[in-house]
C-alpha positions as CSV (number, residue, x, y, z in Angstrom):
1,X,13.6,1.5,-3.8
2,X,11.5,0.2,-6.7
3,X,8.7,2.2,-8.4
4,X,5.9,0.3,-6.8
5,X,2.5,1.7,-5.6
6,X,0.2,0.6,-2.8
7,X,-3.1,1.6,-1.3
8,X,-2.7,2.7,2.3
9,X,-5.0,2.8,5.3
10,X,-4.6,3.4,9.0
11,X,-4.6,0.2,11.0
12,X,-7.3,1.6,13.3
13,X,-9.6,2.0,10.3
14,X,-8.9,-1.6,9.3
15,X,-9.8,-2.8,12.8
16,X,-13.1,-0.8,12.7
17,X,-13.9,-2.2,9.3
18,X,-13.4,-5.8,10.7
19,X,-15.6,-5.1,13.6
20,X,-18.4,-3.7,11.4
21,X,-18.1,-6.6,9.0
22,X,-18.3,-9.1,11.8
23,X,-21.4,-7.5,13.3
24,X,-23.4,-6.4,10.2
25,X,-25.7,-9.1,8.9
26,X,-25.5,-7.6,5.3
27,X,-21.7,-8.2,5.4
28,X,-22.1,-12.0,5.6
29,X,-20.0,-13.6,2.8
30,X,-18.8,-10.3,1.4
31,X,-15.3,-9.0,0.9
32,X,-14.2,-5.5,1.5
33,X,-11.3,-3.4,0.5
34,X,-9.7,-1.3,3.2
35,X,-8.1,1.7,1.6
36,X,-7.9,5.4,2.4
37,X,-7.3,8.1,-0.1
38,X,-5.0,7.8,-3.1
39,X,-2.5,5.1,-3.9
40,X,1.1,6.0,-2.8
41,X,4.4,4.9,-4.2
42,X,7.1,3.5,-1.9
43,X,9.0,6.8,-2.5
44,X,5.9,8.8,-1.3
45,X,5.7,6.7,1.8
46,X,9.4,7.2,2.5
47,X,8.9,11.0,2.2
48,X,6.1,10.9,4.7
49,X,8.2,8.9,7.1
50,X,11.2,11.3,6.8
51,X,8.9,14.3,7.3
52,X,7.1,12.8,10.3
53,X,10.0,11.0,12.0
54,X,12.8,13.6,11.3
55,X,16.2,12.3,12.4
56,X,14.8,8.9,13.4
57,X,14.2,8.2,9.7
58,X,17.8,8.7,8.7
59,X,18.0,5.1,7.3
60,X,14.8,5.5,5.1
61,X,15.8,5.4,1.5
62,X,15.7,8.6,-0.5
63,X,16.1,7.4,-4.1
64,X,14.0,5.5,-6.5
65,X,15.7,2.8,-8.6
66,X,15.1,2.9,-12.3
67,X,12.9,0.0,-13.6
68,X,15.8,-1.4,-15.7
69,X,18.0,-1.7,-12.6
70,X,15.3,-3.4,-10.6
71,X,14.8,-5.9,-13.4
72,X,18.5,-6.5,-13.6
73,X,18.8,-7.0,-9.9
74,X,15.8,-9.4,-9.9
75,X,17.9,-11.8,-11.9
76,X,20.1,-12.3,-8.8
77,X,17.8,-11.4,-5.9
78,X,14.7,-13.7,-5.7
79,X,12.7,-11.2,-3.5
80,X,12.8,-8.7,-6.3
81,X,11.3,-11.1,-8.8
82,X,7.8,-10.6,-7.3
83,X,8.2,-6.8,-7.6
84,X,9.0,-6.7,-11.4
85,X,5.4,-7.2,-12.6
86,X,4.2,-4.4,-10.4
87,X,6.8,-1.8,-11.5
88,X,5.1,1.5,-12.4
89,X,1.5,0.0,-12.3
90,X,-0.9,2.1,-10.2
91,X,-4.0,0.2,-9.2
92,X,-6.8,2.4,-8.2
93,X,-9.1,0.9,-5.6
94,X,-12.0,2.2,-3.6
95,X,-13.6,1.4,-0.3
96,X,-17.0,2.5,-1.6
97,X,-18.5,-0.9,-1.1
98,X,-17.5,-1.0,2.6
99,X,-18.7,2.6,3.1
100,X,-22.1,2.0,1.5
101,X,-22.8,-1.4,3.2
102,X,-21.2,-0.7,6.6
103,X,-21.2,3.0,6.9
C-alpha cells in the first residue's frame, strides 16, 4: 500500500455533525471538517483492521510500498497517478470550527 495519510472519523459522528449543521442557524452557509483525532496512514488503518478483525482481515495488506515503486507503478496504473502527489504528505486538520459553532 502507498504511504498516504487520511483524517478519519466515525460515520456516526459525521451523521451527528450533519444533523447539527442542518438545524443550527449559525451553521448556514458554513463548511465543517469532520475529523477525529490524529491523521492515520493507510498502513495504520490496516493494522487497526487486522487487530480488530483478526482472521477475517487475512487479505488486508501488511506492507507499505516505497514511494519510488508507487511512482513507477503509476506510469502504468492510472488509479495510482492520483496518489503520487499525496505520497508522504501529512495534512493536519481540525474539527475545532464545528466543535465551537455546533458543540
